[in-house]
FISEVO-436012 format. One record per residue (C-alpha): residue in three letters; x, y, z; residue number from 1. Coordinates in steps of 0.5 Angstrom, whole numbers, plus 500, padded with zeros to 3 digits. Layout:
+---------+-----+-----+-----+-----+
: residuo :  xx :  yy :  zz : num :
+---------+-----+-----+-----+-----+
:     ala :   X :   Y :   Z : NUM :
...
+---------+-----+-----+-----+-----+
//
This chain:
+---------+-----+-----+-----+-----+
: residuo :  xx :  yy :  zz : num :
+---------+-----+-----+-----+-----+
:     met : 500 : 500 : 500 :   1 :
:     thr : 506 : 505 : 501 :   2 :
:     gly : 509 : 504 : 495 :   3 :
:     leu : 502 : 505 : 491 :   4 :
:     ile : 501 : 512 : 496 :   5 :
:     val : 508 : 514 : 493 :   6 :
:     glu : 507 : 512 : 487 :   7 :
:     leu : 500 : 516 : 486 :   8 :
:     ala : 504 : 522 : 490 :   9 :
:     ala : 509 : 522 : 485 :  10 :
:     ile : 504 : 522 : 479 :  11 :
:     ala : 500 : 527 : 482 :  12 :
:     ser : 505 : 532 : 483 :  13 :
:     met : 507 : 531 : 475 :  14 :
:     leu : 500 : 532 : 473 :  15 :
:     val : 498 : 538 : 478 :  16 :
:     gly : 505 : 542 : 477 :  17 :
:     gly : 504 : 541 : 469 :  18 :
:     ala : 497 : 543 : 469 :  19 :
:     cys : 497 : 549 : 473 :  20 :
:     leu : 503 : 551 : 469 :  21 :
:     met : 499 : 550 : 462 :  22 :
:     ala : 493 : 553 : 465 :  23 :
:     ser : 497 : 559 : 468 :  24 :
:     leu : 500 : 561 : 461 :  25 :
:     gly : 492 : 560 : 458 :  26 :
:     met : 492 : 554 : 455 :  27 :
:     lys : 485 : 551 : 455 :  28 :
:     gly : 480 : 545 : 453 :  29 :
:     trp : 481 : 537 : 453 :  30 :
:     gly : 488 : 537 : 451 :  31 :
:     leu : 490 : 541 : 458 :  32 :
:     ala : 492 : 534 : 462 :  33 :
:     leu : 495 : 532 : 457 :  34 :
:     trp : 500 : 537 : 456 :  35 :
:     gly : 500 : 539 : 463 :  36 :
:     phe : 502 : 531 : 464 :  37 :
:     ala : 508 : 532 : 459 :  38 :
:     val : 511 : 538 : 462 :  39 :
:     gly : 510 : 535 : 469 :  40 :
:     val : 514 : 530 : 466 :  41 :
:     phe : 519 : 535 : 464 :  42 :
:     leu : 519 : 540 : 470 :  43 :
:     thr : 521 : 533 : 474 :  44 :
:     ile : 527 : 532 : 470 :  45 :
:     ala : 529 : 539 : 470 :  46 :
:     val : 528 : 539 : 477 :  47 :
:     gly : 532 : 533 : 479 :  48 :
:     phe : 538 : 535 : 475 :  49 :
:     val : 539 : 542 : 479 :  50 :
:     gln : 538 : 537 : 486 :  51 :
:     val : 544 : 534 : 483 :  52 :
:     ala : 548 : 538 : 480 :  53 :
:     thr : 548 : 543 : 486 :  54 :
:     pro : 549 : 542 : 494 :  55 :
:     leu : 540 : 541 : 493 :  56 :
:     pro : 538 : 535 : 498 :  57 :
:     gly : 537 : 529 : 492 :  58 :
:     ser : 530 : 527 : 496 :  59 :
:     pro : 525 : 526 : 491 :  60 :
:     leu : 521 : 530 : 497 :  61 :
:     leu : 523 : 536 : 494 :  62 :
:     thr : 523 : 535 : 487 :  63 :
:     met : 516 : 533 : 488 :  64 :
:     ala : 514 : 539 : 492 :  65 :
:     val : 517 : 543 : 487 :  66 :
:     val : 514 : 541 : 481 :  67 :
:     gly : 507 : 540 : 484 :  68 :
:     gly : 507 : 546 : 489 :  69 :
:     gly : 510 : 551 : 485 :  70 :
:     pro : 506 : 552 : 479 :  71 :
:     leu : 500 : 550 : 483 :  72 :
:     ala : 501 : 557 : 488 :  73 :
:     trp : 503 : 561 : 482 :  74 :
:     trp : 496 : 558 : 478 :  75 :
:     gly : 492 : 560 : 485 :  76 :
:     trp : 495 : 567 : 485 :  77 :
:     lys : 493 : 568 : 478 :  78 :
:     arg : 486 : 564 : 479 :  79 :
:     arg : 485 : 570 : 485 :  80 :
:     ser : 485 : 575 : 480 :  81 :
:     ser : 482 : 572 : 473 :  82 :
:     pro : 477 : 567 : 472 :  83 :
:     val : 480 : 566 : 466 :  84 :
:     phe : 485 : 561 : 469 :  85 :
:     ser : 480 : 556 : 471 :  86 :
:     ile : 481 : 548 : 471 :  87 :
:     pro : 475 : 544 : 469 :  88 :
:     ile : 472 : 540 : 475 :  89 :
:     val : 469 : 535 : 472 :  90 :
:     gly : 475 : 534 : 467 :  91 :
:     ser : 480 : 534 : 473 :  92 :
:     ala : 476 : 528 : 477 :  93 :
:     val : 476 : 524 : 470 :  94 :
:     val : 483 : 524 : 470 :  95 :
:     thr : 484 : 524 : 477 :  96 :
:     val : 481 : 517 : 476 :  97 :
:     leu : 484 : 515 : 470 :  98 :
:     ala : 490 : 516 : 473 :  99 :
:     thr : 489 : 512 : 479 : 100 :
:     val : 487 : 507 : 475 : 101 :
:     ile : 493 : 506 : 470 : 102 :
:     val : 497 : 506 : 476 : 103 :
:     thr : 493 : 501 : 480 : 104 :
:     val : 492 : 496 : 475 : 105 :
:     asn : 499 : 496 : 472 : 106 :
:     arg : 502 : 496 : 480 : 107 :
:     gly : 497 : 490 : 481 : 108 :
:     leu : 499 : 486 : 474 : 109 :
:     asn : 506 : 488 : 475 : 110 :
:     thr : 506 : 489 : 468 : 111 :
:     tyr : 514 : 491 : 465 : 112 :
:     thr : 519 : 489 : 461 : 113 :
:     tyr : 526 : 490 : 461 : 114 :
:     his : 533 : 490 : 458 : 115 :
:     ser : 540 : 490 : 462 : 116 :
:     asp : 539 : 498 : 461 : 117 :
:     ser : 534 : 497 : 465 : 118 :
:     leu : 538 : 495 : 471 : 119 :
:     glu : 542 : 501 : 470 : 120 :
:     tyr : 537 : 506 : 470 : 121 :
:     leu : 533 : 503 : 476 : 122 :
:     gly : 540 : 503 : 480 : 123 :
:     leu : 541 : 510 : 478 : 124 :
:     gly : 534 : 512 : 480 : 125 :
:     ala : 536 : 509 : 487 : 126 :
:     leu : 543 : 513 : 487 : 127 :
:     leu : 539 : 520 : 486 : 128 :
:     ala : 534 : 518 : 491 : 129 :
:     asp : 540 : 516 : 496 : 130 :
:     asp : 544 : 522 : 494 : 131 :
:     his : 550 : 518 : 492 : 132 :
:     tyr : 550 : 519 : 485 : 133 :
:     thr : 555 : 523 : 484 : 134 :
:     glu : 560 : 518 : 488 : 135 :
:     ala : 557 : 512 : 485 : 136 :
:     val : 556 : 513 : 477 : 137 :
:     thr : 561 : 512 : 472 : 138 :
:     gly : 563 : 514 : 466 : 139 :
:     ser : 559 : 510 : 462 : 140 :
:     glu : 552 : 511 : 466 : 141 :
:     leu : 554 : 519 : 465 : 142 :
:     asp : 555 : 518 : 457 : 143 :
:     lys : 549 : 513 : 456 : 144 :
:     arg : 544 : 513 : 461 : 145 :
:     leu : 544 : 521 : 464 : 146 :
:     val : 538 : 522 : 469 : 147 :
:     gly : 532 : 523 : 466 : 148 :
:     val : 529 : 516 : 467 : 149 :
:     ser : 532 : 514 : 473 : 150 :
:     leu : 530 : 521 : 476 : 151 :
:     leu : 522 : 519 : 474 : 152 :
:     his : 523 : 513 : 478 : 153 :
:     ala : 527 : 515 : 484 : 154 :
:     pro : 521 : 516 : 489 : 155 :
:     ala : 520 : 509 : 488 : 156 :
:     arg : 525 : 508 : 493 : 157 :
:     leu : 521 : 512 : 498 : 158 :
:     ala : 517 : 506 : 499 : 159 :
:     gly : 524 : 501 : 498 : 160 :
:     glu : 522 : 500 : 490 : 161 :
:     tyr : 526 : 501 : 485 : 162 :
:     tyr : 521 : 504 : 479 : 163 :
:     leu : 514 : 506 : 478 : 164 :
:     ala : 510 : 502 : 475 : 165 :
:     gly : 505 : 506 : 472 : 166 :
:     val : 509 : 512 : 469 : 167 :
:     thr : 511 : 509 : 463 : 168 :
:     pro : 504 : 507 : 461 : 169 :
:     leu : 502 : 514 : 463 : 170 :
:     ile : 507 : 517 : 458 : 171 :
:     ala : 504 : 512 : 453 : 172 :
:     thr : 498 : 515 : 454 : 173 :
:     ala : 500 : 522 : 454 : 174 :
:     val : 504 : 520 : 446 : 175 :
:     leu : 497 : 517 : 444 : 176 :
:     gly : 493 : 524 : 446 : 177 :
:     ile : 498 : 529 : 445 : 178 :
:     val : 498 : 526 : 437 : 179 :
:     ala : 491 : 526 : 436 : 180 :
:     trp : 490 : 533 : 439 : 181 :
:     ile : 496 : 535 : 435 : 182 :
:     val : 493 : 532 : 428 : 183 :
:     ser : 486 : 535 : 430 : 184 :
:     thr : 488 : 541 : 431 : 185 :
:     arg : 491 : 541 : 425 : 186 :
:     ala : 484 : 538 : 422 : 187 :
:     ile : 479 : 542 : 425 : 188 :
:     pro : 479 : 548 : 421 : 189 :
:     val : 478 : 544 : 414 : 190 :
:     met : 474 : 538 : 417 : 191 :
:     gly : 470 : 540 : 422 : 192 :
:     arg : 470 : 537 : 429 : 193 :
:     gly : 468 : 530 : 426 : 194 :
:     gly : 472 : 529 : 421 : 195 :
:     ala : 478 : 531 : 425 : 196 :
:     ala : 475 : 526 : 431 : 197 :
:     ala : 476 : 521 : 426 : 198 :
:     val : 483 : 522 : 423 : 199 :
:     ala : 486 : 523 : 430 : 200 :
:     ser : 483 : 516 : 432 : 201 :
:     leu : 486 : 513 : 426 : 202 :
:     gly : 493 : 516 : 429 : 203 :
:     val : 491 : 513 : 435 : 204 :
:     leu : 489 : 507 : 432 : 205 :
:     ala : 495 : 506 : 428 : 206 :
:     leu : 500 : 507 : 434 : 207 :
:     ala : 496 : 503 : 439 : 208 :
:     ser : 496 : 497 : 434 : 209 :
:     met : 503 : 497 : 433 : 210 :
:     asn : 507 : 491 : 437 : 211 :
:     arg : 512 : 496 : 439 : 212 :
:     phe : 508 : 501 : 441 : 213 :
:     val : 505 : 497 : 446 : 214 :
:     phe : 512 : 493 : 448 : 215 :
:     his : 515 : 500 : 449 : 216 :
:     ala : 508 : 503 : 454 : 217 :
:     val : 511 : 498 : 459 : 218 :
:     tyr : 518 : 498 : 457 : 219 :
:     leu : 523 : 500 : 463 : 220 :
:     asn : 527 : 505 : 458 : 221 :
:     gly : 528 : 512 : 456 : 222 :
:     his : 525 : 511 : 449 : 223 :
:     leu : 518 : 513 : 450 : 224 :
:     leu : 520 : 518 : 454 : 225 :
:     thr : 524 : 521 : 448 : 226 :
:     ala : 518 : 520 : 443 : 227 :
:     leu : 514 : 524 : 448 : 228 :
:     gly : 519 : 530 : 449 : 229 :
:     val : 520 : 530 : 441 : 230 :
:     leu : 512 : 530 : 440 : 231 :
:     ala : 511 : 535 : 445 : 232 :
:     leu : 517 : 540 : 442 : 233 :
:     ala : 515 : 539 : 435 : 234 :
:     gly : 508 : 541 : 436 : 235 :
:     ala : 510 : 547 : 440 : 236 :
:     cys : 516 : 549 : 435 : 237 :
:     trp : 510 : 548 : 430 : 238 :
:     met : 505 : 553 : 435 : 239 :
:     met : 511 : 558 : 435 : 240 :
:     met : 511 : 558 : 427 : 241 :
:     thr : 504 : 559 : 426 : 242 :
:     gly : 502 : 564 : 432 : 243 :
:     ser : 498 : 559 : 434 : 244 :
:     thr : 494 : 560 : 441 : 245 :
:     ala : 491 : 553 : 442 : 246 :
:     leu : 497 : 552 : 447 : 247 :
:     gly : 495 : 559 : 450 : 248 :
:     arg : 502 : 563 : 451 : 249 :
:     ala : 505 : 557 : 453 : 250 :
:     pro : 509 : 555 : 446 : 251 :
:     gly : 516 : 557 : 448 : 252 :
:     val : 515 : 555 : 455 : 253 :
:     val : 514 : 547 : 453 : 254 :
:     ala : 519 : 547 : 448 : 255 :
:     gly : 525 : 550 : 452 : 256 :
:     leu : 522 : 544 : 457 : 257 :
:     ala : 522 : 539 : 452 : 258 :
:     ala : 528 : 540 : 450 : 259 :
:     val : 532 : 540 : 456 : 260 :
:     ala : 529 : 534 : 458 : 261 :
:     leu : 531 : 530 : 451 : 262 :
:     val : 538 : 533 : 453 : 263 :
:     leu : 538 : 530 : 460 : 264 :
:     thr : 534 : 522 : 458 : 265 :
:     arg : 538 : 520 : 452 : 266 :
:     pro : 545 : 521 : 448 : 267 :
:     glu : 541 : 523 : 441 : 268 :
:     gly : 537 : 528 : 445 : 269 :
:     pro : 540 : 534 : 444 : 270 :
:     phe : 541 : 532 : 436 : 271 :
:     leu : 533 : 531 : 435 : 272 :
:     ala : 532 : 537 : 439 : 273 :
:     leu : 536 : 541 : 435 : 274 :
:     ala : 532 : 538 : 428 : 275 :
:     ala : 526 : 540 : 431 : 276 :
:     ile : 528 : 548 : 433 : 277 :
:     val : 532 : 549 : 426 : 278 :
:     pro : 526 : 549 : 423 : 279 :
:     val : 523 : 555 : 428 : 280 :
:     val : 530 : 558 : 426 : 281 :
:     ala : 530 : 558 : 419 : 282 :
:     ser : 522 : 561 : 418 : 283 :
:     gly : 524 : 567 : 421 : 284 :
:     lys : 517 : 567 : 423 : 285 :
:     gly : 515 : 568 : 431 : 286 :
:     pro : 519 : 573 : 435 : 287 :
:     gly : 526 : 573 : 434 : 288 :
:     arg : 527 : 573 : 441 : 289 :
:     ala : 523 : 567 : 442 : 290 :
:     ala : 527 : 563 : 437 : 291 :
:     ala : 534 : 566 : 440 : 292 :
:     leu : 531 : 564 : 447 : 293 :
:     leu : 530 : 556 : 445 : 294 :
:     val : 536 : 555 : 442 : 295 :
:     gly : 540 : 559 : 448 : 296 :
:     thr : 536 : 554 : 452 : 297 :
:     leu : 538 : 548 : 449 : 298 :
:     gly : 545 : 550 : 449 : 299 :
:     ala : 544 : 551 : 456 : 300 :
:     gly : 542 : 544 : 458 : 301 :
:     met : 548 : 541 : 454 : 302 :
:     ala : 553 : 546 : 457 : 303 :
:     ala : 550 : 544 : 464 : 304 :
:     trp : 550 : 536 : 463 : 305 :
:     tyr : 556 : 535 : 460 : 306 :
:     gly : 560 : 540 : 464 : 307 :
:     phe : 557 : 537 : 469 : 308 :
:     ala : 559 : 531 : 467 : 309 :
:     ala : 565 : 532 : 465 : 310 :
:     thr : 566 : 535 : 472 : 311 :
:     ala : 564 : 529 : 475 : 312 :
:     lys : 569 : 524 : 471 : 313 :
:     ala : 575 : 529 : 473 : 314 :
:     leu : 573 : 529 : 480 : 315 :
:     arg : 574 : 521 : 481 : 316 :
:     gly : 580 : 520 : 475 : 317 :
:     leu : 575 : 518 : 470 : 318 :
:     pro : 576 : 518 : 462 : 319 :
:     gln : 572 : 524 : 459 : 320 :
:     gly : 569 : 522 : 453 : 321 :
:     phe : 565 : 526 : 449 : 322 :
:     ser : 563 : 530 : 455 : 323 :
:     pro : 568 : 537 : 454 : 324 :
:     met : 566 : 537 : 446 : 325 :
:     met : 558 : 536 : 448 : 326 :
:     ala : 559 : 542 : 453 : 327 :
:     leu : 563 : 546 : 448 : 328 :
:     ala : 558 : 545 : 443 : 329 :
:     gly : 552 : 548 : 448 : 330 :
:     leu : 556 : 554 : 449 : 331 :
:     leu : 556 : 554 : 442 : 332 :
:     leu : 549 : 554 : 441 : 333 :
:     gly : 549 : 560 : 446 : 334 :
:     val : 553 : 564 : 441 : 335 :
:     ala : 549 : 562 : 436 : 336 :
:     ala : 543 : 564 : 440 : 337 :
:     phe : 545 : 571 : 440 : 338 :
:     ala : 546 : 571 : 433 : 339 :
:     val : 539 : 568 : 431 : 340 :
:     ser : 537 : 575 : 436 : 341 :
:     his : 538 : 579 : 431 : 342 :
:     glu : 536 : 581 : 424 : 343 :
:     trp : 542 : 580 : 420 : 344 :
:     gly : 543 : 573 : 424 : 345 :
:     arg : 536 : 571 : 422 : 346 :
:     ile : 538 : 573 : 415 : 347 :
:     leu : 544 : 568 : 415 : 348 :
:     thr : 540 : 562 : 418 : 349 :
:     ser : 534 : 562 : 412 : 350 :
:     arg : 537 : 556 : 409 : 351 :
:     leu : 539 : 553 : 416 : 352 :
:     val : 534 : 546 : 414 : 353 :
:     ile : 538 : 545 : 408 : 354 :
:     val : 545 : 546 : 412 : 355 :
:     tyr : 543 : 542 : 418 : 356 :
:     glu : 541 : 536 : 413 : 357 :
:     val : 548 : 536 : 408 : 358 :
:     gly : 551 : 537 : 414 : 359 :
:     leu : 549 : 530 : 417 : 360 :
:     leu : 550 : 527 : 411 : 361 :
:     val : 557 : 531 : 410 : 362 :
:     val : 559 : 528 : 417 : 363 :
:     leu : 556 : 521 : 416 : 364 :
:     ala : 561 : 521 : 409 : 365 :
:     ala : 567 : 523 : 413 : 366 :
:     phe : 566 : 517 : 418 : 367 :
:     ile : 564 : 512 : 412 : 368 :
:     leu : 571 : 514 : 408 : 369 :
:     arg : 574 : 513 : 415 : 370 :
:     asp : 571 : 506 : 416 : 371 :
:     ser : 565 : 503 : 411 : 372 :
:     ala : 565 : 497 : 415 : 373 :
:     ile : 561 : 500 : 421 : 374 :
:     phe : 556 : 503 : 416 : 375 :
:     thr : 555 : 497 : 412 : 376 :
:     asp : 554 : 492 : 417 : 377 :
:     ser : 549 : 497 : 420 : 378 :
:     val : 545 : 499 : 414 : 379 :
:     arg : 545 : 491 : 414 : 380 :
:     ala : 542 : 490 : 421 : 381 :
:     ile : 537 : 496 : 420 : 382 :
:     tyr : 534 : 492 : 414 : 383 :
:     ala : 534 : 485 : 418 : 384 :
:     asn : 532 : 489 : 424 : 385 :
:     asp : 526 : 493 : 421 : 386 :
:     phe : 523 : 489 : 415 : 387 :
:     gly : 528 : 482 : 415 : 388 :
:     pro : 528 : 476 : 419 : 389 :
:     tyr : 528 : 480 : 426 : 390 :
:     ser : 524 : 485 : 425 : 391 :
:     trp : 519 : 487 : 431 : 392 :
:     trp : 515 : 492 : 427 : 393 :
:     gly : 512 : 487 : 423 : 394 :
:     ser : 510 : 491 : 416 : 395 :
:     ala : 508 : 497 : 421 : 396 :
:     val : 515 : 501 : 419 : 397 :
:     gly : 515 : 500 : 412 : 398 :
:     val : 508 : 502 : 411 : 399 :
:     leu : 510 : 508 : 415 : 400 :
:     ala : 517 : 510 : 411 : 401 :
:     phe : 513 : 509 : 405 : 402 :
:     leu : 508 : 514 : 407 : 403 :
:     val : 513 : 519 : 409 : 404 :
:     val : 517 : 519 : 403 : 405 :
:     leu : 510 : 520 : 399 : 406 :
:     ser : 509 : 526 : 404 : 407 :
:     val : 515 : 529 : 403 : 408 :
:     val : 516 : 528 : 396 : 409 :
:     ser : 508 : 531 : 395 : 410 :
:     gly : 510 : 538 : 397 : 411 :
:     gln : 504 : 538 : 401 : 412 :
:     gly : 507 : 539 : 409 : 413 :
:     arg : 509 : 546 : 408 : 414 :
:     gly : 510 : 549 : 415 : 415 :
:     leu : 512 : 542 : 418 : 416 :
:     ala : 519 : 542 : 418 : 417 :
:     ala : 519 : 541 : 426 : 418 :
:     phe : 516 : 534 : 425 : 419 :
:     arg : 519 : 532 : 418 : 420 :
:     leu : 526 : 534 : 420 : 421 :
:     pro : 527 : 529 : 426 : 422 :
:     val : 524 : 524 : 422 : 423 :
:     thr : 528 : 524 : 416 : 424 :
:     thr : 534 : 525 : 419 : 425 :
:     phe : 534 : 519 : 424 : 426 :
:     ile : 537 : 515 : 420 : 427 :
:     pro : 544 : 518 : 418 : 428 :
:     leu : 543 : 521 : 425 : 429 :
:     gly : 542 : 514 : 428 : 430 :
:     leu : 548 : 512 : 423 : 431 :
:     ile : 553 : 517 : 426 : 432 :
:     leu : 551 : 515 : 433 : 433 :
:     ala : 554 : 508 : 431 : 434 :
:     tyr : 560 : 511 : 428 : 435 :
:     ala : 560 : 515 : 436 : 436 :
:     arg : 560 : 508 : 440 : 437 :
:     gly : 565 : 505 : 435 : 438 :
:     thr : 561 : 499 : 433 : 439 :
:     ala : 556 : 497 : 428 : 440 :
:     phe : 549 : 496 : 430 : 441 :
:     arg : 547 : 489 : 430 : 442 :
:     pro : 542 : 484 : 426 : 443 :
:     phe : 538 : 482 : 433 : 444 :
:     asp : 531 : 484 : 435 : 445 :
:     ala : 533 : 488 : 441 : 446 :
:     asp : 539 : 492 : 438 : 447 :
:     ser : 539 : 499 : 440 : 448 :
:     phe : 537 : 503 : 434 : 449 :
:     asn : 531 : 498 : 433 : 450 :
:     arg : 529 : 500 : 440 : 451 :
:     met : 531 : 507 : 438 : 452 :
:     leu : 525 : 507 : 432 : 453 :
:     ile : 519 : 509 : 437 : 454 :
:     glu : 523 : 515 : 439 : 455 :
:     ile : 520 : 518 : 432 : 456 :
:     val : 514 : 513 : 430 : 457 :
:     pro : 509 : 518 : 434 : 458 :
:     leu : 512 : 524 : 431 : 459 :
:     ala : 512 : 521 : 424 : 460 :
:     val : 504 : 519 : 425 : 461 :
:     ala : 503 : 526 : 425 : 462 :
:     tyr : 506 : 528 : 420 : 463 :
:     val : 503 : 523 : 416 : 464 :
:     leu : 496 : 525 : 418 : 465 :
:     met : 497 : 532 : 417 : 466 :
:     thr : 501 : 533 : 411 : 467 :
:     ala : 494 : 530 : 408 : 468 :
:     met : 491 : 536 : 409 : 469 :
:     gly : 497 : 540 : 407 : 470 :
:     ser : 494 : 542 : 400 : 471 :
:     arg : 488 : 545 : 403 : 472 :
:     thr : 491 : 549 : 409 : 473 :
:     arg : 497 : 551 : 407 : 474 :
:     ser : 495 : 559 : 405 : 475 :
:     ser : 493 : 560 : 412 : 476 :
:     val : 496 : 556 : 417 : 477 :
:     arg : 496 : 561 : 422 : 478 :
:     ala : 488 : 561 : 421 : 479 :
:     glu : 488 : 554 : 421 : 480 :
:     val : 490 : 554 : 428 : 481 :
:     gly : 489 : 560 : 431 : 482 :
+---------+-----+-----+-----+-----+
//
């Protein structure tokens, strides 16, 4: 019973904190709880990292108090001055019951699956909760496991446990709901509410029927959390570019928190975040200061985490790996943010999407010239894992890949680059990461790239469905989602 109480309290802090923050920034409607939970997850990771990197106590109780209590107090203060910031009572009750049921059922059935990596994440969560992280973490764990997943499960330690059974299923629920929200937001001006609901339901069913989505919904790892971060970041960037008020005044806040969470969750997180942010900078739409703040936030997150990792390694005499290089890259993004905030800088970045795509291919080509074996072995493994004998996905990945290519060549997805770019650059990015780790991907069902694919699948589904409406809406995207 203690474990259930602790888990419900941890989930409540994320839901309450995130929803109150979003409501305080003017968001309304049925998506409030979905976006609120996502933001609460990102806040938990950001606040937890501050505790790790500073002399503050690492107790999850402090994390929960700050994440849930801070936004609640702010919302209460704003609510006193204006009824505009109210949160629906009935909707709140329904969400509370649903979250409680998901947590209770998953705890009762003990629904989870794991990999050897999972054990590392959960062990690190215990270290974080016990305030022994910096003295016990290894260099490999700093490079590969980071802190995002571990911080979400750290509250379980308060009850003598190692993981929260309901967190990952709730993340899966949020992914499905946010896909539906984004797609319906795009579709309502074109098809009406009935048609939009039908298209959004198609997206939800497409994801929920995938074997691998169901697997990741109970998998103790960071891949679905990364998918949530990329999806939320791309959606917020789209809102920033179109000037939409569907998220109230929150797009920049959501985007910044999602970017930081991605940096702290997976090694590929910063690159996925950058792929979603680049179109905002290149578009020249929205306030230049907002784009600059977003680039600067990503850079600050990278400099903070990798600077912390480099310092922790140095204090314990561990090999530095790529931590100093990534910290420097974060600082360089800070310089780029300064350029983006000025008109001359925005002129220079007008072709940034193409530069980003070509740049990845140039880096990959340089690696291939140095060692072609990693490339050829990785390509064979990707084919075997996604289309051949080791495929976990059935025909899902092949069909989705075909639809993505069709969407790109159709030219109907203009204005959706924040959704497209992380998807179309994912394979080149993955191959570069294979070189970074020094070994090719393997023809094996549990291979890392095979598991990583889920990180962009929800985004790809949203992109395909939104592109299908492109020719009818691209003349006025602002009117469509405003």
